[in-house]
C-alpha positions as CSV (number, residue, x, y, z in Angstrom):
1,M,103.4,69.7,99.8
2,D,105.6,71.0,102.5
3,L,105.5,74.4,104.2
4,T,108.9,75.9,103.2
5,R,108.6,79.5,104.2
6,E,106.3,81.7,106.3
7,L,106.6,85.4,106.7
8,L,104.8,88.8,107.0
9,L,105.0,90.6,103.7
10,P,104.4,94.4,103.4
11,Y,102.9,95.4,100.0
12,Q,102.2,98.7,98.4
13,G,98.6,99.5,98.9
14,L,96.2,101.8,97.1
15,D,96.9,105.4,97.6
16,V,99.1,105.7,100.7
17,F,97.7,102.8,102.7
18,D,100.4,100.0,102.5
19,G,99.2,96.7,103.6
20,L,100.6,93.7,105.4
21,C,99.7,90.1,104.7
22,H,100.7,86.6,106.0
23,I,102.6,84.6,103.4
24,R,103.0,80.8,103.5
25,V,104.9,79.0,100.7
26,Y,104.3,75.3,100.0
27,E,106.5,73.4,97.7
28,Q,107.0,69.9,96.4
29,P,109.4,68.8,93.7
30,G,107.8,68.6,90.2
31,Q,104.9,70.9,91.1
32,L,104.4,74.7,91.0
33,P,104.8,76.2,94.4
34,V,101.6,77.3,96.1
35,V,101.5,80.6,98.1
36,I,98.7,81.3,100.6
37,A,98.4,85.1,101.1
38,G,96.4,85.7,104.3
39,G,94.4,88.8,105.0
40,L,95.3,89.6,108.6
41,D,92.6,90.8,111.0
42,D,94.9,93.8,111.9
43,N,96.1,94.7,108.4
44,P,96.7,98.5,108.6
45,G,96.2,99.1,104.9
46,T,94.5,98.1,101.7
47,A,92.8,94.7,101.9
48,I,94.6,92.0,99.9
49,T,91.5,91.5,97.7
50,L,91.6,95.1,96.5
51,A,95.4,94.9,95.9
52,I,95.7,91.3,94.8
53,E,97.7,92.1,91.7
54,I,100.2,94.1,93.8
55,V,100.4,91.3,96.4
56,A,101.1,88.8,93.6
57,A,103.9,91.0,92.1
58,T,105.4,91.5,95.6
59,V,105.4,87.8,96.2
60,Q,107.1,87.3,92.8
61,R,109.8,89.8,93.7
62,S,110.2,88.6,97.3
63,E,110.0,84.8,97.0
64,F,110.4,83.9,93.3
65,S,112.8,86.5,91.9
66,D,114.2,83.8,89.7
67,G,111.0,84.0,87.6
68,R,109.4,80.7,88.8
69,E,105.7,80.6,88.4
70,F,103.5,79.9,91.4
71,R,99.9,79.5,92.3
72,L,98.3,82.1,94.6
73,I,95.6,81.3,97.2
74,E,93.9,84.2,98.9
75,H,92.8,83.5,102.5
76,Y,90.5,85.3,104.9
77,R,89.4,84.3,108.4
78,D,85.9,85.8,108.0
79,P,83.3,84.3,105.8
80,L,82.8,85.5,102.2
81,D,79.6,85.0,100.2
82,G,78.0,82.9,103.0
83,R,80.7,80.3,102.8
84,P,82.0,78.8,106.1
85,T,85.1,80.2,107.7
86,P,88.0,80.3,106.9
87,T,87.7,81.0,103.2
88,Y,90.3,80.2,100.6
89,S,90.2,81.1,96.9
90,L,92.7,80.2,94.1
91,V,93.4,83.4,92.2
92,H,94.0,83.2,88.5
93,F,95.7,85.9,86.6
94,S,96.5,86.9,83.0
95,H,100.3,86.6,83.4
96,H,103.3,86.2,81.1
97,P,106.1,84.0,82.3
98,L,109.5,85.8,82.7
99,Q,111.0,83.7,79.9
100,E,108.3,84.8,77.4
101,S,108.2,88.5,78.2
102,P,111.1,89.7,80.4
103,E,110.0,93.4,79.9
104,I,106.8,92.8,81.8
105,E,108.1,90.8,84.8
106,G,105.6,90.5,87.6
107,E,102.6,91.8,85.7
108,F,99.5,90.2,87.0
109,R,96.3,91.3,85.4
110,H,92.6,90.6,85.5
111,P,92.3,88.4,88.6
112,R,89.6,85.8,88.9
113,W,88.8,84.0,92.2
114,E,87.9,80.3,92.3
115,P,86.7,79.1,95.7
116,I,88.5,76.2,97.3
117,D,86.3,73.8,99.4
118,D,89.2,72.0,101.1
119,V,92.7,73.7,101.0
120,E,94.3,70.8,103.0
121,E,93.1,68.4,100.4
122,L,94.5,70.6,97.6
123,L,97.9,70.9,99.3
124,G,98.0,67.4,100.8
125,C,99.0,68.8,104.2
126,K,97.7,70.4,107.4
127,V,97.1,74.2,107.1
128,T,97.0,76.2,110.4
129,A,94.0,78.3,110.9
130,W,93.5,81.1,113.5
131,E,90.5,81.9,115.6
132,R,88.4,84.8,114.5
133,G,89.9,88.1,115.6
134,L,93.3,86.4,116.5
135,Y,94.8,86.3,113.0
136,T,97.2,89.2,113.7
137,A,100.7,90.2,112.9
138,R,101.6,89.6,116.5
139,A,100.1,86.1,116.5
140,V,102.0,85.2,113.3
141,A,105.4,86.7,114.0
142,G,105.5,87.8,117.6
143,E,106.7,91.2,118.7
144,Q,108.6,91.8,115.5
145,G,105.3,91.3,113.5
146,A,103.5,93.7,115.9
147,R,106.3,96.3,115.4
148,L,106.1,96.0,111.6
149,R,102.3,96.3,111.6
150,N,102.5,99.4,113.9
151,Q,105.1,101.0,111.7
152,L,102.9,100.6,108.6
153,A,99.9,101.9,110.5
154,E,101.9,105.0,111.7
155,N,103.2,105.6,108.1
156,A,99.6,105.5,106.8
157,H,98.4,107.9,109.6
158,R,101.2,110.4,108.8
159,A,100.5,110.2,105.1
160,H,96.7,110.5,105.6
161,T,97.1,113.6,107.8
162,A,99.6,115.1,105.3
163,I,97.1,114.9,102.4
164,P,94.6,117.5,103.8
165,R,97.5,119.8,104.8
166,S,98.9,119.6,101.3
167,I,95.5,120.3,99.8
168,N,94.9,123.2,102.2
169,E,98.2,124.7,101.2
170,E,97.4,124.4,97.5
171,H,94.0,125.9,98.0
172,R,95.5,128.8,99.9
173,A,98.0,129.4,97.1
174,Q,95.2,129.4,94.6
175,S,93.3,131.9,96.7
176,L,96.3,134.2,96.8
177,S,96.7,134.0,93.0
178,H,93.0,134.9,92.6
179,P,92.6,137.7,95.2
180,G,89.0,138.4,94.2
181,V,87.9,135.0,95.4
182,T,86.8,135.5,99.0
183,P,84.9,133.0,101.1
184,E,81.7,135.0,100.3
185,R,82.4,134.8,96.5
186,R,83.2,131.1,96.3
187,G,81.2,129.1,93.8
188,V,78.9,126.2,94.8
189,G,81.5,123.7,93.5
190,D,84.5,125.2,95.4
191,V,86.0,122.8,97.9
192,L,86.2,124.2,101.5
193,F,88.7,122.8,104.0
């Protein structure tokens, strides 16, 4: 297979913590494309393992909007389950092709991971690996990658600090609507901010 595209792909994370992963697309005529989604060392958001269904749907929209099927491999620099680094796992989903069910485009459900011993053998080509701690947005895409990563981190920080402020304002409003509830009269289960 040949490496045809390589990019950093932002994806919606869990809660407010959007993530960033490294995408490599390998293709060969007559075969399903293979996508390696790499978990960057400096991912500012949700880990790709925790959001793998969202990552797969984002890859579908970004790289295969024509509805083509693809195989997804999850990649991490650090060892998992005692396996040597780097680790690669083929991710299997319950998925309906676009032609069969256009109303559920991009739905990837019930992921299962299958460890891959030799990703280069599977793809039939060399696969670049980064040193531990150096698999970063900047290493993959230079300054533009670093700026994208920093923007996502800043957005997550702003959202994270806005949540307690929002909860505090809601709590204050509830206290005003119940004037008899003072700090001394709060119940054991009341949340204090």
